[in-house]
Every structure is written in structure tokens, then in C-alpha cells.
N, C-alpha and C positions, 0 to 999 in steps of 0.2 A: 504493499499500499504506499502511496506517497501523495502528497498534497501539491497544489499549485504553488509555483515558486513566487516569492516576493523579493523584488529586486530594486535597490536603490540606484537611481539614475543620477549620475553627478556630471555636472557641466563644467568643463575646463576652459579657462581663458588665461593665457600667459602663465601656465603652471599653477593658477590659483583655482580655487573652487568657487563658482558662482551660482546664482539662482535668478531665474527670470519670471516674469509674468506675462503670458501670452507672447512669449519669445522676445520680449522686449525688457530694456533697462536691466541688465545683468547687475545683481548686487553681489559685492564679494562677501563670501562666507568664511574662507579660511584655507588652511593647507589640506589638499586632499590626502597626503600621507596620514596625517593624523585621523582624518575621517576613516580612513581604510582600517587603521587600527582598531577604531571603535566598532566597525562593522565586523571585524575579525571576532572580536570578543563577544558581540552580540549574535554571533553566528548567521549573518545574512546568507541567503542561497546563492547568490550571484551578484555582480556588480556590472553596472553599464557606465562607460565613460564616453561623453560626446564633447569634443573640441568645437565650440560654437563658432570659432572664427577661421578654422581650417580651410573650409571651402572658400570663403571670401578672400582668403590670403593665398589660394591656390597652393596648399601644402597639406601634408598629413600630420596627425599629432606628433609630438616631439618623441622619437624612438627611445632616446636615452631616458626620458621621463617615463615612458611606458615601461621601460625595463625596470626602473625603480619601483613603480606600482606593482609589477609582477613579484619582485622581491619581497614585498610586504603583504600581498593578497594571500589569503588562505582558502579563497574561493575562486571558482571560474569568473572570468570577466570578459566582456566584449568592448570593443573600442571603435568609434565611428568619428568621421570628420575628414572631408576632403579626398576620399578614397576614389581614385579614378584609374588605377593600374593594377595589373596582377602583382607587380613588384611591390606596391604598397601593402597589399595583404600579406605577401610573404614576409615583409620586413616587420610587420605588427605582430604576426604569429611568431616569428623568430625572437621578438622582444617579449613574448610571454603571453600575448592576448589568446584566448581560445576561439573568440569570435570576431569577425569583421562586420561592422554595422555600415551598410550602404544606403545612402539616402538619395540626394540629388542625382548622382550619376546612374543609379539603377532606373530612375524615370527617364533619363535623358537617352540611355542606351541600354535597354533591357537584355541584349545579348551578353553583356558583361556580367550579369548575374549567373547566366549559363556557364560562361567561361570559368568564373571563380568556383561555381559549384563543382564542376568537372575537375578542376585542379585540386581543390582542398576539401571537397566533400560538402553536401548541403548542410550538415550540421554546424560548419563554420561560417555559414552565410546568413546574415540577418538583413532582411530589407526593412529600412525604417520609413515608415509612411507618415508624413504630417498632414493634418486635416483640419480645415475650419469651414464654416459655413459662409458661402458667398452672399452677395447682395440680394439673391433671391431666396436665400434660406436652405440652399441645397449644399451637402457636402461637396468639398472639392479638395483635391490633392495639391499641396504647395510645396516648393522646393527652395533652395537657397535661403535656409534658415527661416522659412515662412514668408519670404518677400515676393516670390514669384507664383502665380497662379498657373496651374497647367490645364485646366479644364477637364481634367480626369476625375472620374468617380472612384472613391476609395475601394469600393467593393469589386469593380472590375479591375482596378490596379492591384489588389491583393491577389485575385485570381491569376492574373498574368504573371505575377512575380512567383507564385507557387509553380506555375507551368515552367517557368524559366529556371527553377531549381532551387529557390530559397528554401532554407530549412526553417525558417521563422519569420513571422511579421511582428515588428515592434511598431504599435499603433499609437500615435501621439496626437491628442486634440490640442490644437493651438488655442482655441477658445478657452479651454479649461487649464491650460498650463499655468501653474503657480496660484491658482484662485482658492485652492483647497475647498472647493464647493461640490465635490463629487465628480466621479467620472461620468462621461457621456455614454451612458449605458445604451442608448439607441444606436450610435455609431459603433460601439464594440460589439453588439449583437449581430448587426447587419454584417460586419466583416468576419467575425468568427464563425458564423454559420455558413459563410460562403467558400471557406477553405478547410482543408484537412490538416494543414500544418499548423503548429502552435501559434497563437496570437498573444502577444504580451500587450496589456492595456497600460497606457500611460496618459497622464493629464488630468489633475482635479482632485486626487485623494486628499481627504482632510481627517480621515480616521481609519482605524483598521476595520471597521463595518463597511466602509467603502470597498475594501478588498473583497469582502464577501459578496457584495452586491455585483461588482464587477464579474466575478466568477459565476455566481448562481443565476444571476439575471442577464448578464452580458455574454456568458459562455466563453470568457477568457481562460486562456490556459495558464496564464501567469499574470501577475500584476506588478507594475513599476510605479515609482513616485520618486519626487524629489523634495518638495516643501515639507512634507510631513516628517522627513527625516532629518532636516537641517533647522527647522524652526519650532518654537514651542510659545504657546500662548496667544492672545488675541493681538498683541503688539509685535508678533514674530521675531522674538529674540532668538538669536542664533544659538542653537544647542543641537550638536549631532547625536541623534538617538535612532534607536530601533526597537520595536516591541519584542518582547520575550518570545521564545519558541512556543511556550505554553500559550500565549495570547493568541499568537498567529494559528496555532492549531486549532484553538477554540472556535475561531471565526471562520476557519476554512475547512473544518473536518466534514461539513455537509457535502463538500464536493471532492472528497477523497476519491482517488482513481485507483482501481485495481488492475 
């Protein structure tokens, strides 16, 4: 028996840990290495690191820094940001990452997903899909850190990425990012029911009960979050934290998978 994973999503900027609200105004939180040590102690299932400036600056995350992260991490982790070449993924895996998280380039060139899956295995390839509602209230996929609308429907996009060989979908709601107002369950359900590969829900978690809702009602295979793990209280004081294993098991036990 195992339960759905709970995954802190850590945003990197200039080797610092930051947090955004709706993909805007990154706020400095602290040293990622210190955060990793706390997540090690609290026994987080997995970690995700996204370099929010890598695509804009046409580079991948700093490999020396990823190697430092690998030295500290006691759990598997994935890395995203600026990935556009097979060599990029090769270098990130060599630096210690278990998964490469591909966002903009997967949308721009879907064949790249197939190439990477063939080379490294689908289990190492995660396609990140950033979604927000457009002017007409319809879900739309955005790229380049949420700045450019693609006109793509997230369900169709997820199906295509699965077909191309992605092993997992990281589904992020831009509208919910950093709000701590709960996941977009409708979006999660639509995408999760459309594919057979795992869907990791992200964007909006404000409590451990939100994890349960995303899994039980949204059919997410795993849940990810940022603010809930780095802020505490209504004034959003910075405090790296993670719920106990017992607490996570309590809220997610109804969706235990055999």
C-alpha cells in the first residue's frame, strides 16, 4: 500500500529560495540548502526545484548548485528551468537530479519530449503545464513563466504530452499560485481523468485538507505546494515547515492505492 506523494515545490532565483503569487513578485524566502535540511528531517516524499529565471536568461539551473542540492537531499528531486537540449538533461541527471521538468520547450517542440523519453526513460521526464483562465473564462496553457498564451487547452496538451512519452504531468494553476485559497479542483479533475500517467497538482494549497480534496475530488496522483511549506500565519511569516507523516497519512489514507 502506498499513498499519494506530497511534494514541496521550491522556486529558485540566483541560488535563493523565493515564492511568487500568480507567478509575479518573487519574494525572497531564504537559503534552499537550509530548507532541504528541514524537509529531510520532516521526511518529505520528493522535492521539485524550478529556476524561474532560467528560460528568460536562456540557460539551465546552475549545475554546481544542483550538485550541492543533491549532496543534501535524502529524497528524490526534479529540476526545471530552461531545458531545451538532450545535453541539458544529461547534465542535470549527472548532477544528481532524478527527473527533468520540461515546460516551455515541451509545448514549443513536443518531439523533444519523445527524444528525452527514449534517451532517459519516461520516468525521468516530467512535463510542466502552467494554466490560467483567459478573458473568456476558459483554461489555457501558458509558457515563458506564464507570460505567453499558447491557445492550447490543458486537457489536449496533457494527452499530447502523454502520447509523446512524458512519464508525469506537473499541473500548475497560475490563478491559484501563492494564494493559499485551495486547488483548482475542476482543472485537476479534467486533466487527471484525461490521462493514464500521474498528474501532480500544484497551485493554491492552504491546508493539508486541500491535499485530500485534490486527491479525492480532483483525482490527482500527487500534490505539490509552495506557500504552505514556507509561510505560517495570516501575515505569511517565513517559516520552513512540513506536516508530520502521521498528519499526511491521516488526510490521504482514503485514497490509499494498492
